[in-house]
C-alpha positions in Angstrom: 56.6 140.4 103.1 53.1 139.6 104.1 52.4 143.3 104.0 53.7 143.7 100.7 51.6 140.8 99.3 48.6 142.5 100.6 49.3 145.8 99.3 49.7 143.8 95.8 46.3 142.7 96.2 46.5 139.0 97.0 46.6 136.9 100.2 50.2 135.9 101.3 50.7 132.5 101.7 50.9 131.2 105.6 54.5 130.4 105.1 55.9 133.5 103.0 59.6 133.5 103.6 60.2 129.7 103.7 58.1 129.4 100.3 60.7 132.0 98.8 63.5 130.0 100.2 62.4 126.9 98.8 61.5 128.1 95.5 64.9 129.8 95.3 66.6 126.4 96.3 64.6 124.4 93.5 65.3 126.6 90.8 68.8 126.9 91.7 69.2 123.2 91.4 67.0 123.3 88.0 69.3 125.7 86.4 72.3 123.6 87.3 73.4 124.8 90.5 75.6 122.6 92.9 73.9 121.2 96.0 76.9 121.8 97.9 76.9 125.5 97.2 73.3 125.6 97.7 73.8 124.2 101.4 76.2 127.1 102.0 74.0 129.6 100.4 70.9 128.5 102.5 73.2 128.1 105.9 72.4 124.5 106.3 75.2 122.3 108.4 74.0 119.0 106.7 73.3 118.1 103.1 70.1 116.1 104.7 68.5 119.7 105.5 69.2 120.9 102.2 67.8 117.5 100.4 64.6 118.2 102.6 64.3 121.8 101.7 64.8 121.4 98.0 62.8 118.3 97.3 62.9 118.1 93.4 60.0 116.1 91.5 60.5 113.0 89.2 60.3 115.4 86.2 63.3 117.4 87.4 65.4 114.2 87.8 64.3 112.7 84.5 65.5 116.2 82.9 69.1 115.9 84.5 69.3 112.3 83.8 68.6 113.0 80.0 71.0 115.9 80.0 74.1 113.8 81.4 73.3 109.9 80.6 75.7 108.6 77.9 72.6 106.5 76.8 70.4 109.5 76.0 69.6 110.4 72.4 71.1 114.1 72.4 
C-alpha cells in the first residue's frame, strides 16, 4: 500500500492499513450499517474493540439522533 501511495506521488500515512480500516468502519456506520455486522467484518471478538476502532464524532451522533428521534422535525 505504501508503494502504491508513493507511485501516485504522495507520502503514505504512517499507519496506512489501519487508516483504511478505520475509514471503512466510520463510513459503514455513517451509512447506517449495524455495529454488530461491523464487528464481524472487522473480526473483533468484542464490541468494545469495534467501538474504539470506529469512534464517531458528535456531528455523526447528532445526525443519527435527528433521523430516528420522534421529536425531530422531519
